[in-house]
Residue frames as qw, qx, qy, qz and C-alpha x, y, z in Angstrom:
[[0.404, 0.178, -0.833, 0.333, 58.35, -8.39, -43.84],
 [0.260, 0.003, 0.566, -0.782, 56.03, -7.12, -41.17],
 [0.703, 0.158, -0.113, -0.685, 53.03, -7.79, -43.50],
 [0.653, 0.166, -0.726, -0.138, 54.19, -11.37, -44.01],
 [0.155, 0.051, -0.828, 0.536, 54.53, -11.98, -40.19],
 [0.471, 0.084, 0.348, -0.806, 51.07, -10.54, -39.52],
 [0.709, 0.202, -0.412, -0.535, 49.56, -12.81, -42.35],
 [0.482, 0.134, -0.856, 0.129, 51.22, -15.89, -40.84],
 [0.077, 0.034, 0.702, -0.707, 49.89, -15.11, -37.28],
 [0.578, 0.154, 0.050, -0.800, 46.40, -14.69, -38.78],
 [0.690, 0.175, -0.634, -0.303, 46.60, -18.04, -40.58],
 [0.293, 0.112, -0.864, 0.394, 47.78, -19.75, -37.47],
 [0.269, 0.089, 0.565, -0.775, 44.97, -18.29, -35.23],
 [0.691, 0.165, -0.242, -0.661, 42.29, -19.05, -37.96],
 [0.603, 0.108, -0.782, -0.111, 43.44, -22.73, -38.00],
 [0.125, 0.012, -0.810, 0.573, 43.21, -22.96, -34.23],
 [0.403, 0.100, 0.207, -0.886, 39.83, -21.40, -34.35],
 [0.674, 0.166, -0.472, -0.544, 38.57, -23.83, -36.73],
 [0.470, 0.082, -0.861, 0.178, 39.91, -26.89, -34.69],
 [0.091, 0.061, 0.623, -0.774, 38.26, -25.41, -31.46],
 [0.569, 0.131, 0.003, -0.812, 35.01, -25.08, -33.24],
 [0.690, 0.114, -0.651, -0.295, 35.05, -28.64, -34.59],
 [0.270, 0.029, -0.852, 0.448, 35.88, -29.91, -31.10],
 [0.321, 0.119, 0.425, -0.838, 32.89, -27.97, -29.61],
 [0.683, 0.136, -0.250, -0.673, 30.52, -29.23, -32.31],
 [0.546, 0.143, -0.825, -0.008, 31.83, -32.81, -31.73],
 [0.054, 0.000, -0.793, 0.606, 31.15, -32.58, -27.99],
 [0.530, 0.133, 0.160, -0.822, 27.57, -31.39, -28.83],
 [0.736, 0.195, -0.471, -0.446, 26.97, -34.29, -31.20],
 [0.623, 0.027, -0.749, 0.225, 28.46, -36.94, -28.71],
 [0.533, -0.686, 0.064, -0.490, 26.47, -36.64, -25.39],
 [0.002, -0.438, 0.830, -0.344, 27.94, -38.03, -22.28],
 [0.555, -0.145, -0.803, -0.163, 26.83, -41.63, -21.58],
 [0.440, -0.402, 0.365, -0.715, 24.43, -41.77, -18.64],
 [0.152, -0.102, 0.963, -0.196, 23.58, -44.94, -16.55],
 [0.421, -0.216, -0.661, -0.582, 20.58, -47.00, -17.90],
 [0.425, -0.275, 0.453, -0.734, 17.81, -46.68, -15.53],
 [0.898, 0.027, -0.102, -0.428, 16.37, -49.92, -16.91],
 [0.332, 0.471, -0.808, 0.126, 19.42, -51.93, -16.04],
 [0.812, -0.258, -0.481, -0.206, 18.64, -55.19, -14.45],
 [0.219, -0.554, 0.610, -0.522, 19.13, -55.44, -10.69],
 [0.432, 0.028, -0.901, 0.023, 19.33, -58.93, -9.13],
 [0.596, -0.589, -0.455, -0.302, 16.78, -60.09, -6.69],
 [0.701, -0.375, -0.414, 0.443, 19.13, -60.38, -3.90],
 [0.182, 0.127, -0.047, 0.974, 20.22, -56.59, -4.30],
 [0.374, -0.497, -0.326, -0.712, 16.45, -55.67, -4.30],
 [0.725, -0.539, -0.426, -0.045, 15.77, -57.73, -1.16],
 [0.613, -0.147, -0.306, 0.713, 18.92, -56.36, 0.65],
 [0.003, -0.296, -0.062, -0.953, 17.82, -52.72, -0.15],
 [0.520, -0.509, -0.398, -0.559, 14.47, -53.63, 1.26],
 [0.715, -0.434, -0.435, 0.333, 15.91, -54.92, 4.44],
 [0.425, -0.010, -0.167, 0.890, 18.10, -51.80, 4.86],
 [0.141, -0.277, -0.145, -0.939, 15.12, -49.48, 4.22],
 [0.424, -0.502, -0.728, -0.194, 12.50, -51.28, 6.27],
 [0.426, -0.717, 0.014, -0.551, 10.71, -49.46, 9.17],
 [0.012, 0.443, -0.776, 0.449, 12.17, -50.22, 12.62],
 [0.448, -0.052, 0.703, -0.550, 9.08, -51.78, 14.26],
 [0.584, 0.370, 0.710, -0.131, 6.51, -52.65, 11.72],
 [0.024, 0.201, -0.544, -0.814, 5.78, -52.59, 8.00],
 [0.642, 0.440, 0.389, -0.493, 2.63, -52.97, 5.77],
 [0.629, 0.299, 0.639, 0.325, 2.05, -54.49, 2.40],
 [0.287, 0.931, 0.226, 0.011, 1.35, -51.12, 1.15],
 [0.216, -0.876, 0.384, 0.197, 4.85, -49.97, 2.04],
 [0.649, -0.212, 0.670, 0.293, 6.33, -53.14, 0.60],
 [0.602, 0.561, 0.526, 0.215, 4.61, -52.75, -2.65],
 [0.140, 0.990, 0.015, -0.020, 5.61, -49.03, -2.97],
 [0.344, -0.708, 0.551, 0.278, 9.24, -49.80, -2.22],
 [0.643, -0.017, 0.708, 0.291, 9.34, -52.71, -4.88],
 [0.354, 0.546, -0.255, -0.715, 7.63, -50.72, -7.71],
 [0.694, 0.366, -0.426, -0.450, 7.82, -52.83, -10.96],
 [0.385, 0.256, -0.882, 0.092, 9.45, -55.86, -9.16],
 [0.495, -0.212, 0.445, -0.715, 6.57, -56.01, -6.61],
 [0.899, 0.075, -0.110, -0.417, 4.78, -59.06, -8.25],
 [0.754, 0.299, -0.570, 0.128, 7.85, -61.28, -8.32],
 [0.162, 0.377, -0.666, 0.622, 9.08, -60.42, -4.95],
 [0.584, -0.199, 0.297, -0.729, 5.73, -60.69, -3.17],
 [0.909, 0.114, -0.255, -0.308, 5.07, -64.05, -4.73],
 [0.570, 0.381, -0.647, 0.333, 8.52, -65.24, -3.86],
 [0.128, -0.335, 0.637, -0.683, 8.09, -64.21, -0.12],
 [0.753, -0.090, 0.219, -0.614, 4.53, -65.57, 0.25],
 [0.863, 0.200, -0.445, -0.133, 5.51, -68.95, -1.61],
 [0.321, 0.381, -0.697, 0.517, 8.46, -69.16, 0.98],
 [0.350, -0.237, 0.468, -0.776, 5.94, -68.61, 3.82],
 [0.869, 0.055, -0.130, -0.474, 3.43, -71.20, 2.29],
 [0.627, 0.260, -0.728, 0.100, 6.08, -73.93, 2.81],
 [0.021, -0.202, 0.714, -0.670, 5.62, -73.53, 6.59],
 [0.337, -0.367, -0.853, -0.154, 2.95, -75.94, 7.88],
 [0.215, -0.581, -0.600, 0.506, 0.08, -74.18, 9.83],
 [0.075, 0.696, 0.092, -0.708, 0.29, -70.93, 7.85],
 [0.229, 0.000, 0.737, 0.636, 0.34, -72.27, 4.37],
 [0.164, 0.646, 0.731, 0.147, -3.41, -71.74, 3.99],
 [0.041, -0.898, -0.147, 0.413, -3.21, -67.89, 4.88],
 [0.164, -0.540, 0.478, 0.673, -0.18, -67.42, 2.57],
 [0.274, 0.236, 0.845, 0.394, -2.04, -69.34, -0.18],
 [0.120, 0.822, 0.547, -0.107, -5.09, -67.09, 0.12],
 [0.114, -0.824, 0.081, 0.548, -2.86, -64.06, 0.02],
 [0.311, -0.266, 0.670, 0.619, -1.00, -65.34, -3.13],
 [0.339, 0.588, 0.724, 0.124, -4.34, -65.56, -4.90],
 [0.117, 0.900, 0.219, -0.358, -4.49, -61.68, -5.01],
 [0.057, -0.647, 0.492, 0.579, -1.28, -60.93, -7.07],
 [0.352, 0.028, 0.870, 0.345, -1.92, -64.00, -9.12],
 [0.295, 0.699, 0.652, -0.007, -5.40, -62.83, -10.30],
 [0.043, 0.901, -0.013, -0.432, -3.98, -59.32, -10.79],
 [0.249, -0.363, 0.706, 0.555, -1.27, -60.67, -13.05],
 [0.334, 0.365, 0.841, 0.219, -3.91, -62.42, -15.04],
 [0.179, 0.878, 0.411, -0.170, -5.75, -59.07, -15.33],
 [0.630, 0.452, 0.127, 0.619, -2.58, -57.39, -16.50],
 [0.273, -0.960, -0.063, -0.003, -2.09, -54.86, -13.72],
 [0.422, 0.719, -0.424, 0.355, 1.16, -53.18, -13.39],
 [0.087, 0.332, -0.734, 0.585, 1.54, -53.82, -9.70],
 [0.365, -0.385, -0.847, -0.020, -0.43, -55.69, -7.18],
 [0.322, -0.425, 0.044, -0.845, -3.30, -53.99, -5.23],
 [0.276, -0.209, -0.876, 0.337, -4.28, -55.49, -1.81],
 [0.323, -0.769, -0.484, -0.263, -7.50, -54.51, -0.16],
 [0.020, 0.750, -0.260, 0.607, -6.98, -51.46, 2.00],
 [0.755, -0.587, 0.150, -0.250, -7.45, -53.53, 5.20],
 [0.941, -0.120, 0.114, 0.296, -4.80, -55.95, 4.32],
 [0.589, 0.560, -0.071, 0.578, -2.49, -53.54, 2.66],
 [0.123, -0.744, 0.263, -0.602, -2.49, -51.19, 5.88],
 [0.876, -0.473, -0.066, -0.067, -2.20, -54.01, 8.37],
 [0.016, 0.811, -0.568, 0.138, 1.09, -53.79, 10.26],
 [0.976, -0.022, -0.201, 0.079, 3.31, -56.74, 10.49],
 [0.554, -0.762, 0.207, 0.264, 6.45, -57.03, 12.61],
 [0.371, 0.824, -0.411, -0.121, 9.55, -55.90, 10.78],
 [0.359, -0.532, 0.767, -0.002, 11.67, -58.62, 12.62],
 [0.780, 0.220, 0.580, -0.079, 9.74, -61.34, 10.55],
 [0.585, 0.810, -0.035, -0.007, 10.46, -59.65, 7.30],
 [0.001, -0.820, 0.573, -0.017, 14.15, -59.21, 8.35],
 [0.609, -0.273, 0.743, -0.044, 14.50, -62.93, 9.34],
 [0.789, 0.422, 0.444, -0.048, 12.95, -64.05, 6.09],
 [0.416, 0.880, -0.229, 0.006, 15.17, -61.62, 3.94],
 [0.229, -0.741, 0.630, -0.018, 18.32, -62.59, 5.90],
 [0.666, -0.148, 0.730, 0.017, 17.83, -66.18, 5.03],
 [0.713, 0.590, 0.379, 0.003, 16.80, -65.71, 1.50],
 [0.242, 0.912, -0.304, -0.133, 19.65, -63.19, 0.29],
 [0.357, -0.531, 0.749, 0.172, 22.52, -65.77, 0.76],
 [0.643, 0.249, 0.723, 0.025, 20.59, -68.34, -1.08],
 [0.510, 0.826, 0.203, -0.129, 19.71, -65.95, -3.89],
 [0.023, -0.868, 0.432, 0.243, 23.25, -64.85, -4.23],
 [0.469, -0.267, 0.825, 0.167, 24.32, -68.40, -4.72],
 [0.593, 0.491, 0.637, -0.037, 21.53, -69.08, -7.13],
 [0.342, 0.905, 0.010, -0.254, 22.29, -65.99, -9.14],
 [0.269, -0.500, 0.707, 0.423, 25.73, -67.49, -10.15],
 [0.290, 0.135, 0.893, 0.317, 23.60, -69.74, -12.39],
 [0.187, 0.726, 0.660, -0.048, 20.38, -67.67, -12.83],
 [0.133, -0.410, 0.094, 0.898, 20.40, -64.63, -14.98],
 [0.536, 0.588, 0.211, -0.567, 18.46, -62.94, -17.60],
 [0.078, -0.265, 0.810, 0.518, 18.10, -64.99, -20.78],
 [0.040, 0.363, 0.884, 0.293, 15.57, -66.21, -23.20],
 [0.209, 0.143, 0.238, -0.938, 13.51, -63.06, -23.08],
 [0.071, 0.450, 0.884, 0.109, 9.86, -63.50, -23.20],
 [0.094, -0.564, -0.287, -0.768, 6.93, -61.17, -24.02],
 [0.009, -0.154, 0.602, -0.783, 6.33, -59.34, -20.69],
 [0.597, -0.086, 0.089, -0.793, 2.38, -59.10, -20.70],
 [0.809, 0.096, -0.496, -0.301, 1.98, -62.72, -22.09],
 [0.518, 0.176, -0.725, 0.419, 4.49, -64.16, -19.61],
 [0.224, -0.191, 0.443, -0.847, 2.82, -62.17, -16.67],
 [0.721, -0.034, -0.008, -0.692, -0.61, -63.71, -17.46],
 [0.811, 0.114, -0.563, -0.106, 0.64, -67.15, -17.87],
 [0.342, 0.165, -0.728, 0.571, 2.52, -67.13, -14.67],
 [0.411, -0.168, 0.289, -0.848, -0.50, -65.71, -13.00],
 [0.825, 0.011, -0.272, -0.495, -2.71, -68.58, -14.32],
 [0.727, 0.127, -0.655, 0.163, -0.26, -71.33, -13.29],
 [0.072, 0.261, -0.585, 0.765, 0.17, -69.75, -9.74],
 [0.606, -0.088, 0.027, -0.790, -3.60, -69.75, -9.37],
 [0.873, 0.017, -0.419, -0.250, -3.84, -73.45, -10.17],
 [0.555, 0.199, -0.676, 0.443, -0.93, -74.31, -7.89],
 [0.194, -0.249, 0.463, -0.828, -2.42, -72.28, -5.13],
 [0.760, -0.177, -0.186, -0.597, -5.56, -74.28, -5.32],
 [0.835, -0.004, -0.537, 0.122, -3.58, -77.42, -4.28],
 [0.235, 0.240, -0.547, 0.767, -1.87, -75.25, -1.47],
 [0.369, -0.259, 0.246, -0.858, -5.09, -74.11, -0.01],
 [0.823, -0.066, -0.019, -0.564, -7.52, -77.10, -0.39],
 [0.612, 0.250, -0.748, 0.068, -5.18, -80.04, -0.08],
 [0.763, -0.558, -0.009, -0.327, -6.43, -82.08, 2.96],
 [0.922, -0.033, -0.245, 0.297, -3.01, -83.92, 3.30],
 [0.412, -0.861, 0.157, 0.254, -0.59, -82.48, 5.89],
 [0.402, -0.541, 0.486, 0.556, 2.70, -81.19, 4.39],
 [0.599, 0.415, 0.620, 0.290, 1.20, -81.58, 0.83],
 [0.223, 0.963, 0.148, -0.023, 1.33, -77.95, 0.23],
 [0.480, -0.663, 0.369, 0.441, 5.17, -77.79, 0.54],
 [0.547, 0.112, 0.625, 0.546, 5.85, -79.07, -3.05],
 [0.284, 0.778, 0.438, 0.350, 3.40, -76.66, -4.94],
 [0.219, -0.962, 0.015, 0.164, 4.66, -73.71, -2.69],
 [0.523, -0.492, 0.440, 0.539, 8.26, -74.51, -3.72],
 [0.486, 0.373, 0.611, 0.501, 7.20, -74.67, -7.34],
 [0.012, 0.943, 0.321, 0.089, 5.56, -71.30, -7.00],
 [0.377, -0.827, 0.203, 0.365, 8.79, -69.97, -5.43],
 [0.560, -0.061, 0.588, 0.581, 10.87, -71.38, -8.42],
 [0.337, 0.667, 0.526, 0.405, 8.45, -69.85, -10.97],
 [0.136, -0.979, -0.145, 0.046, 8.39, -66.47, -9.04],
 [0.532, -0.600, 0.337, 0.494, 12.22, -66.47, -8.91],
 [0.508, 0.162, 0.605, 0.592, 12.57, -67.21, -12.65],
 [0.130, 0.859, 0.443, 0.222, 9.94, -64.40, -13.35],
 [0.339, -0.920, -0.015, 0.198, 11.87, -62.04, -11.10],
 [0.506, -0.471, 0.486, 0.534, 15.28, -62.78, -12.48],
 [0.550, 0.664, -0.170, -0.476, 13.90, -62.60, -16.10],
 [0.190, -0.382, 0.881, 0.207, 15.28, -66.01, -16.69],
 [0.710, 0.259, -0.188, -0.627, 13.30, -67.55, -19.52],
 [0.531, 0.221, -0.818, 0.004, 15.07, -70.98, -19.36],
 [0.045, 0.008, -0.796, 0.603, 14.41, -71.31, -15.67],
 [0.509, 0.161, 0.268, -0.802, 10.89, -70.26, -16.17],
 [0.693, 0.218, -0.521, -0.449, 10.30, -72.92, -18.71],
 [0.413, 0.108, -0.873, 0.236, 11.52, -75.50, -16.34],
 [0.192, 0.063, 0.622, -0.757, 9.45, -74.12, -13.47],
 [0.638, 0.179, -0.057, -0.747, 6.37, -74.21, -15.68],
 [0.609, 0.234, -0.729, -0.205, 7.16, -77.76, -16.75],
 [0.183, 0.005, -0.861, 0.475, 7.53, -78.91, -13.18],
 [0.343, 0.078, 0.260, -0.899, 4.33, -77.20, -12.49],
 [0.705, 0.167, -0.389, -0.569, 2.42, -79.20, -15.08],
 [0.528, 0.104, -0.835, 0.117, 3.77, -82.42, -13.51],
 [0.001, -0.032, -0.686, 0.727, 2.71, -81.41, -10.07],
 [0.499, 0.147, 0.105, -0.847, -0.72, -80.39, -11.23],
 [0.678, 0.126, -0.628, -0.361, -1.15, -83.71, -13.19],
 [0.361, 0.050, -0.854, 0.371, -0.22, -85.68, -10.09],
 [0.162, 0.091, 0.508, -0.841, -2.48, -83.62, -7.92],
 [0.634, 0.128, -0.213, -0.732, -5.45, -84.01, -10.42],
 [0.613, 0.062, -0.784, -0.076, -4.83, -87.95, -10.57],
 [0.199, -0.033, -0.801, 0.563, -4.70, -88.02, -6.76],
 [0.391, 0.143, 0.289, -0.862, -7.87, -85.92, -6.41],
 [0.689, 0.107, -0.418, -0.583, -9.68, -88.17, -8.93],
 [0.530, 0.032, -0.837, 0.131, -8.53, -91.36, -7.19],
 [0.008, 0.037, 0.661, -0.749, -9.75, -90.00, -3.97],
 [0.560, 0.132, 0.006, -0.818, -13.23, -89.23, -5.39],
 [0.722, 0.089, -0.599, -0.335, -13.46, -92.61, -6.97],
 [0.328, 0.092, -0.839, 0.424, -12.21, -94.26, -3.74],
 [0.263, 0.065, 0.503, -0.821, -14.85, -92.36, -1.68],
 [0.687, 0.098, -0.156, -0.703, -17.55, -93.30, -4.05],
 [0.604, 0.157, -0.775, -0.103, -16.55, -96.91, -3.93],
 [0.103, -0.040, -0.789, 0.604, -16.55, -96.99, -0.14],
 [0.450, 0.088, 0.240, -0.856, -20.07, -95.25, -0.21],
 [0.753, 0.100, -0.467, -0.452, -21.47, -98.00, -2.63],
 [0.455, 0.046, -0.854, 0.248, -19.87, -100.79, -0.42],
 [0.087, 0.081, 0.684, -0.719, -21.52, -99.34, 2.84],
 [0.616, 0.125, -0.035, -0.777, -24.93, -98.92, 0.97],
 [0.643, 0.128, -0.720, -0.227, -24.64, -102.67, -0.27],
 [0.251, 0.005, -0.852, 0.459, -24.31, -103.74, 3.38]]
């Protein structure tokens, strides 16, 4: 009787031990899920964090690029394109835009400005004002803009850089007042599409860019032809 009771207890304990061992092995084989560090972060969130972490008085482009990391190309081009829509400073913003655009064509991981420009301080209040105006607009647009139609990263980066350089030529060298506003807005659209990883919007932005560049080329050619015609007319007199 006593021997049977002992045997039963040993059987029960052995069964529980095997179940516990299986649970332990199962926990080893099934790791606890961790957040994906590569998860997409909307541009409005990136800009809001940038605003919250900005230095009190002044900031530099070097600090800005370090804070943005891999999103630096899209954010910097977007901010500079918005600045380029303001008459009077479009020329300066256009020249600065050339730097990240050429570096995208070269395949760099992040823009690198000359040390004198990267270390130059700018008032933080200007950045704060720009971000505060941009964030609500981005939050509204992000209801419709989101990652879709994925494109090859390096090829897309180089293509965007080439188109931005071509649009920048019209921003910097256009002699007509306010004529830089349209190409600057197109650059902002392309930058936003690149930043939000929206392939559909990027295709639309590049298509609009081709239309703008075609019109600018025709207008430039007509200007040259007109100037030559006037020159011949004056020589004939």
